[in-house]
N, C-alpha and C positions, 0 to 999 in steps of 0.2 A: 224409522221415525215417521215417515209419511203414512205408512200402513196403520200405525197406532192412532194417528190423528183421524184417519178415515174411519177406522173401527169405532173410535170414541164417538164420532159424530153420528155414525149409524146407530150406535146404542142409544144416544140421546134422542134421535128421531123416533126410534122404536118406542122408547119410554113415553115420549110426547103423544104419539099416536094412540098408545094404550091408555094413558092416564086421562087425556082429554077426549077420548073416544072420537077422534077425527076420522071421518070416513076415508077409506083407501080407494082412491080413483086416480084417473090419469092426471087430474089437475093438482091434487095434493102431492102425488108422487113426483110430478115434474117440478113443483115448487120446492119440495124437499131436496131433490137432486140438484136443481140449479142453484138453490141457496147454499147447499153444501159445497158445490164447486166454487162458487164465488167466495164463500167464507174461508174454506180451507186454502184456496189459492192465495187469498189476501194474507192469511196468517202465515203461510209458508214463505211468501215473499218478504213479509216484515221480519220474520224470525231469521231467515237466511241472510238478510242484509244487515240486520242490527244485532242479532244474537246467533252467530254461526255455530254450527254443530258438525262434528266429524266422528266417524267410527274408526278412523285410521290414525290412531295415536299409539305410540309405542315408547317403551323405555330403551333408549340407546346407550350403549357402553362401548368402551375401547378395549381391544385386546391386542396384546403385543406378543409376537412370536419370539420365543426364547432361543437365541442362536449364540453359542459360545464364541468368544473371540479367538480362542485357541482350541486345537483339537487334541484328542487323546482318549484314553480309556476311562470310563466313568468308574469311580471307586466308592462313591457314597451318594445316596439320594435321600436326605433327611426330610424332605418336604412331604406333607400330607395333603392329599387332594381336598380342595374346597375348604381348607383351614385358613383363617385370617392370617395375613403376613404383614409385617412392617417393612418399611424400606431398609434394605441391607440384610434381611434374613437370608440364610443360605438355602438355595434351591437344590444344587448338586455340586459335587466336586469331581474334577478330573485329576488323574494321576499326576502329581506335581514333580515326580522325580526327574524326568528328562529336562524340565525347565529349571529345577534346582541345580542340576549338573551344569547347565549352561551358565547360570548365575555364578556358581563356584569357579567355572573356567574364566569368566570375564573378570572376576575379582582377582584371580591369580595373575591374569594378564595385566590388569591395572597396577597391581603391586610391582610387577616386573618393570612396567613402563616408568613408574615413579622411581624405582631403583636406577633405571637407565638415565633418568634425568639427573640424579645425583652423580652418576658416572660422567655424564656430559659436563657437569659443573667441575668435577675433578680434572677432566681433560682440558677444560677451558683454563683453569688455574695453572695446570702444567704447561699449557701453551704460552701463557703469559710469562711464566718463569723461564721458559726456553727463549723467549724474545729478550728478556733481560740478560740471560747468559750470553746469547749471541751478540747483543750490543756491547757487553763488557769485553768479549773476545775481540770484537771488531775494534774497539777503542785501543786495546793493547797492541793489536797489529798495526793500527795507524800510528801509534806513538813510536813503535819500533821502526817502521818505515821512515817516519819523519826524522828520527834520530840518526839513522844511517845517512839519509840524504843531507841533513844539516851538517853532519861531521865532514862529509866530503866537500861540501861548499865552503866551510870554514877553512879547511886545510888548503883548498885551492886558492882562496883569497890571501892566505899568508905565504904563498909561493911554495908550499910543500906539496908532496904527492898525495893522492887520494888515500884515505884511511881504509876504505872498503872498496872492493872491486865492483864494477858495474853489475856483475852477475849477482853478487850478494844484495845489492840495492834492488835489483829487479825481483829477486826472490822475495824480499820483504814486501815489495809492492804487490806481488802476486798473492802473498798470504793475506794482505790487507783486503784486496779485491774479493778474494774467496770468502773472507769473514763478512764482508758487506753483503755478498749474495746470500750467505747463511742467515744474516739478519732479515733480509727480504723474505726468505723462505719461512722463517720462524713467524714473522708478522702475518704472512698469508695463512699459515696454519692456525695461528691464534684467531684471526678473523673468521676462519671457517668454524673453529670450535665455539666462538662467540655466537655465530648465527645458529648453530645447532642447539646451543644451550638457551639462548634468549628468544628464539622464535616461539611466539605465543599466540593463542586465540583467546581473546578476552582474559588475558593474564594466565593462561594455562598452556602447557606444552601441547602441541597438536596431537601427538600420539596419546597422551593422557586424556585429552579432551575427547578424542574418538572412542577410546575405551570406556570412558565415563558414560558417554551416550549409549554405547552398546550395552553396558551394564544396566543403565536405567531401562532400556527396552527389554532386556532379559528379566529384570525384576517385575516390570509391568506384566509380561507374559506369565510369570509365575503367579502373580496376584490374580490374574484372570482365570486360573485353574479353579478358583472358587467362584461359582456363578451365584449372584445374589439378586434379590427382588429389586426391581427398579423403582418401585413405589409401594404404597399400601395397596393390598389386594389379595388375590389368591390364585392358585394354580388349579386348573380343572383337568381331569382325565390324564393322570400321570402314568405313562407307560414306560418311562425310562427306568432301567434297572442297572445295578452295578455289573460291570463286565461288558456293557455295550460301548460302542464307539460313538463319540460326539465330535462332529466336525464343523468348522466355521463356514458352512455352505449356506448361502442366502435362501435357498429353496428347500432346506432340510432342517426346519426347527425341531427341537426335541421336546418342547413344552409350549403351552399357550398360557400366558399370564393375563389375568383379568384385572384391570385397574378399577378398584372399588371407589375411587375418589372422583371419577370422571363419568358419571352417569347423567343422562339428560332425558327428560320426558318431552317429546316433541309430537305435535299434532299436525297432520297434513290437511290443509283446507284447499278448496278450489280457489282460483286466483281472485275472483271478484267478491268473495265472501269476507275478506279481511280489510276492506277499504275503510271501515270505521273502527277497527280494532286497534288499540294502542297499548303500549306497555303499561302494566298496572291494572288493566281491566280485570274484573272479577271473572272467575272461571270455576267450573266443577268438573270432576273427573270420576268416571265409573269404570273400574277395571272389570274385565270379563271374568277374571279369576276370583273376584270378591263380589258375588251377587248381592244386590240390595244395599250396598254401601256406596255413599257419595262422598268424595273427598273434596274439601275446599281447596281452591288453588287460585292462581292469578297468572296473567300473561307476563312473562319475563322479557319477552322481546320477539321480534319477527326476523327470521333469517333472511338476509337480503338477496340470496342467490338460490338458483335451482339448478339441478344437474343437467336439465335440457339445454341450458345456455353455456355449459362449460366447454372451453376450448383448451386443448393441449397441443404443444408443438409436435407435429407429425409431418410426414411427407405428402399428406393428402389435403385437398382443399375442403372447405366447408360444404357438406352435403345436407341441404335442408330436408331432404327426403329420407335421411337415415332413420332407422327405427327409434333411436334414443331421442330424436328431435320431432318426430311426427306427433307424439303425445304432447299435449299442452303442458303437462306437469302440474304439480301442486306446490303450494307455498307452505313452508314449515314455520310453525310458531313454537317457541320454547315456553313450556308451562312449568311453573314452580308450585310444587305441592306445599300447602300450608299445614297439613296434618301429617303425623308420622305414620309410616307404613311398616314399622318394625314388627308389628303383631301379625302381619300377613305374609304369606309366601308369594313374593312378587319378584321372581328372578329377572335379570336383565333380558329384554326382548319381549316382555308381556305386552299385550295389546290393551287398549282402553278406548272409551268414548269420552269426548271432551266437548263441553258447551261453554261458549264465551258470552258474557253479558256486558254489552257496552252501555253508555249513558243515554243512548237514543231509544225512544219507545220502550222505556224500562218496564212498563206495565205488561208488555207482551212477553217479557222474560219469564213471567210466572208460568205461562203455558210451556215454554221451553224446559223449565225446571221439572214440571210435572211429567212431560214426555221423557226426559232423561231418566227420571226415577222409574217410570214404567218399563223403559228399556232395560234398566239395571235389574228389576225384578224378574224380567224374562230370562236372565242369565241363570236362574235357578233350574230352568228346564234345559237339560242337555243329555245327550246320549253318549255312551262310551263306545269308542271305535275299536 
């Protein structure tokens, strides 16, 4: 940009010297040179501060490494490289049979557990019935013991001998005490059966709840054997083929997914050139890939941080002399294009030149626009490598 301005001034001076037949001597040359230095320096300072320019602009995009949640043998790769995809479209499938077998196993175990719950209920009902039977038997034993004991007491009070011997009375008493112990045993067994049947987690038997959770996890793993697009975008450079193994390892992605909805044109400016730039200011963009074309744009915002000031938790102290902090760094401004670029081949990562026009010294912006267009025309000249 500076070179273009110098060459333009040199061309104007040459034309002036030729048209007006100004003699070329040390005084006229010195005047032209000093005037050019003063004029060009003033224009550069005014433009740099009020209408900043950068050749370091780029379309940024996000890429997501595709890593399966479960591992297994790949059986199908229906995705086509660089073809538009919607969220949820299938990228590839892993052999689902081992995970289906696990689901079937968990379903069978869950059905068995539910059947066991029914059996526990039956056992609980049986234990309650046993308690009732033991209590009835105890009551009969108590009545018999009391009958023998009362008969002997009545006989003794009337002056007669005992109707039943002491041994028979003791036998009846022993039978009663045995039946009382049987009642306690039956009640304990009933309480145990009740605890086994009525123990619940959120209203569900613990074994059933555990197997339901295991079944849900198995079904989730089965669902993850079909890997789908996380958002709208496309997959580039598909090397995965059926028969290969896909594993859930964080450093072994099998594809790279490009998110087409998350692209950003950002321009990097030196730190002191954005002091007068505000969101909404007019801007123009010249892509190197599209010579001679200027795209209307505007400043969407200025990113408030730079990588040189980034701190992350580590075991080391801040080193001001580290390579990433020695450089002063540049400030990024987000640029919003106001014209469509669909008719041009502009893949993510392409570079561009950006000029921003503030409300200050707006008449100087004309020169910046001319220089940007001249720079864009120069993009027609390139060599193949």
